Each structure stands twice: as structure tokens, then as C-alpha cells.
C-alpha positions as CSV (number, residue, x, y, z in Angstrom):
1,M,6.6,-6.4,21.2
2,E,3.4,-5.7,19.1
3,L,4.1,-2.0,19.0
4,V,7.6,-2.6,17.6
5,T,6.2,-4.9,14.9
6,Y,3.5,-2.4,14.1
7,E,5.9,0.4,13.7
8,A,8.3,-1.7,11.7
9,A,5.5,-2.7,9.3
10,R,4.5,1.0,8.9
11,D,8.1,2.0,8.3
12,A,8.5,-0.7,5.7
13,L,5.5,0.6,3.8
14,Q,6.7,4.2,3.9
15,V,10.1,3.4,2.4
16,C,8.6,1.2,-0.4
17,A,9.9,2.7,-3.6
18,T,8.2,0.4,-6.1
19,V,4.8,-1.1,-6.7
20,D,6.4,-4.5,-6.4
21,D,7.7,-3.8,-2.9
22,A,4.3,-2.5,-1.7
23,K,2.5,-5.4,-3.4
24,D,4.8,-7.9,-1.7
25,I,3.9,-6.4,1.7
26,L,0.2,-6.5,0.7
27,D,0.4,-10.2,-0.2
28,K,2.1,-11.1,3.1
29,V,-0.5,-9.1,5.1
30,E,-3.4,-10.8,3.3
31,A,-1.9,-14.2,4.0
32,L,-1.3,-13.4,7.7
33,R,-4.9,-12.0,7.9
34,A,-6.3,-15.2,6.6
35,Y,-4.3,-17.1,9.2
36,A,-5.5,-14.8,12.0
37,K,-9.0,-15.3,10.9
38,Q,-8.6,-19.1,11.1
39,Q,-7.2,-18.7,14.6
40,N,-10.0,-16.4,15.6
41,D,-7.5,-13.7,16.6
42,N,-9.7,-10.6,16.1
43,D,-7.1,-8.1,17.3
44,M,-4.5,-9.4,14.9
45,E,-7.1,-9.5,12.1
46,M,-8.0,-5.8,12.8
47,W,-4.3,-4.8,12.8
48,L,-3.7,-6.6,9.6
49,A,-6.8,-5.1,8.0
50,E,-5.3,-1.7,8.8
51,M,-1.9,-2.7,7.3
52,K,-3.7,-3.9,4.2
53,L,-5.3,-0.5,3.8
54,R,-2.0,1.2,4.4
55,A,-0.3,-1.0,1.8
56,R,-3.1,-0.2,-0.7
57,R,-2.6,3.5,0.0
58,R,1.1,3.2,-0.7
59,I,0.5,1.3,-3.9
60,G,-1.8,4.1,-4.9
61,E,0.8,6.8,-4.1
62,I,3.4,5.0,-6.2
63,S,0.9,4.3,-9.0
64,R,-0.2,7.9,-9.1
65,E,3.4,9.1,-9.6
66,L,3.8,6.6,-12.4
67,E,0.9,8.2,-14.1
68,K,2.8,11.5,-14.1
69,G,5.9,9.8,-15.6
70,H,8.0,10.0,-12.4
71,K,10.2,7.5,-10.7
72,V,9.9,8.0,-7.0
73,G,11.5,6.6,-3.8
74,Q,14.6,6.9,-1.8
75,G,14.8,10.6,-2.6
76,I,14.6,10.0,-6.3
77,D,12.3,12.0,-8.5
78,V,13.3,11.4,-12.1
79,Q,11.2,12.3,-15.1
80,L,10.4,9.2,-17.1
81,P,8.9,8.8,-20.6
82,T,5.2,9.2,-20.5
83,G,2.5,7.5,-22.5
84,G,1.1,5.0,-20.0
85,T,3.4,2.1,-21.1
86,L,5.6,2.4,-18.0
87,K,2.6,2.4,-15.6
88,K,0.8,-0.4,-17.4
89,Q,4.0,-2.6,-17.6
90,T,4.9,-1.8,-13.9
91,L,1.4,-2.7,-12.7
92,A,1.3,-5.9,-14.7
93,T,4.8,-7.0,-13.5
94,A,3.5,-6.5,-9.9
95,G,0.4,-8.6,-10.7
96,L,-2.0,-5.6,-10.4
97,T,-4.8,-4.7,-12.8
98,K,-5.4,-1.2,-13.8
99,S,-8.7,-1.2,-11.9
100,V,-7.0,-2.3,-8.6
101,A,-4.4,0.4,-9.1
102,H,-7.2,2.9,-9.6
103,R,-8.9,1.9,-6.4
104,C,-5.6,2.2,-4.6
105,E,-5.1,5.6,-6.0
106,K,-8.5,6.6,-4.7
107,I,-7.3,5.6,-1.2
108,A,-4.1,7.5,-1.7
109,N,-6.1,10.6,-2.7
110,I,-7.8,10.7,0.7
111,P,-6.1,13.5,2.7
112,E,-3.8,12.0,5.3
113,E,-5.6,13.5,8.3
114,K,-8.9,12.1,7.1
115,F,-7.3,8.7,6.4
116,E,-5.8,8.5,9.9
117,E,-9.1,9.6,11.4
118,V,-11.0,6.8,9.7
119,I,-8.5,4.2,10.9
120,E,-8.6,5.5,14.4
121,K,-12.5,5.3,14.4
122,A,-12.3,1.7,13.3
123,W,-10.3,0.8,16.4
124,K,-12.9,2.3,18.8
């Protein structure tokens, strides 16, 4: 059962097309992680810490594309007006500061192989 839940959560993050969607998942993961900590469920807390990192990475991926003036997701790659207004407004609507988005973009810039390696080491 846990494997199905894990895969479903990862799949949901991968198909997030907006910062709002990814932020919503991040908020839910953070709430569940706090509950797991209260219950002293270390395995669940570790799994949710991983999902939190993956959600932040997805926010960074989407935010990075906003910087370039692109709308991404669901096979869409449309050029949008540039100038930073779109990104600033999108982040603000999702409740993210520019500095948080920047940190998420740093996570997104880690090569995928290295990112997965770090996560795998954390589980050992």
C-alpha cells in the first residue's frame, strides 16, 4: 500500500503544471510531516521529508521556466510576455517569496542523477 501511495505522490508532482499546484502539495506534505513527527513515526517523517524536497524541486522547475517567460505543463510551452511581472505575480499568488522560489530553483538545478543519489543516501 505504501509503495502505491509513494508512486502516486511522485506522479502528482511530476504533472504539476503550476506553482500553485506544487505549493498545494508542499503544504499538505508539511502538514502530514508535522503530524508524523507528533506520532513519532520516523519512517513516515523521512518519506514526507523526501516528498517535501521533491515538491520544492518541482516548484523550482516551474519557477525557472517562468523566469524565461514560458508557460509549461501538460505539453504546453507557450512564450509569455517577459519582464518579471508574470513570475512575481505567480509566486505571490501561490504564497511564495522570491527568495523561497530562488532556493527551490537551486534544488531544481541539481542534475537529476545527483539529486536521486542524495535522496538514496539519506535512506541508508
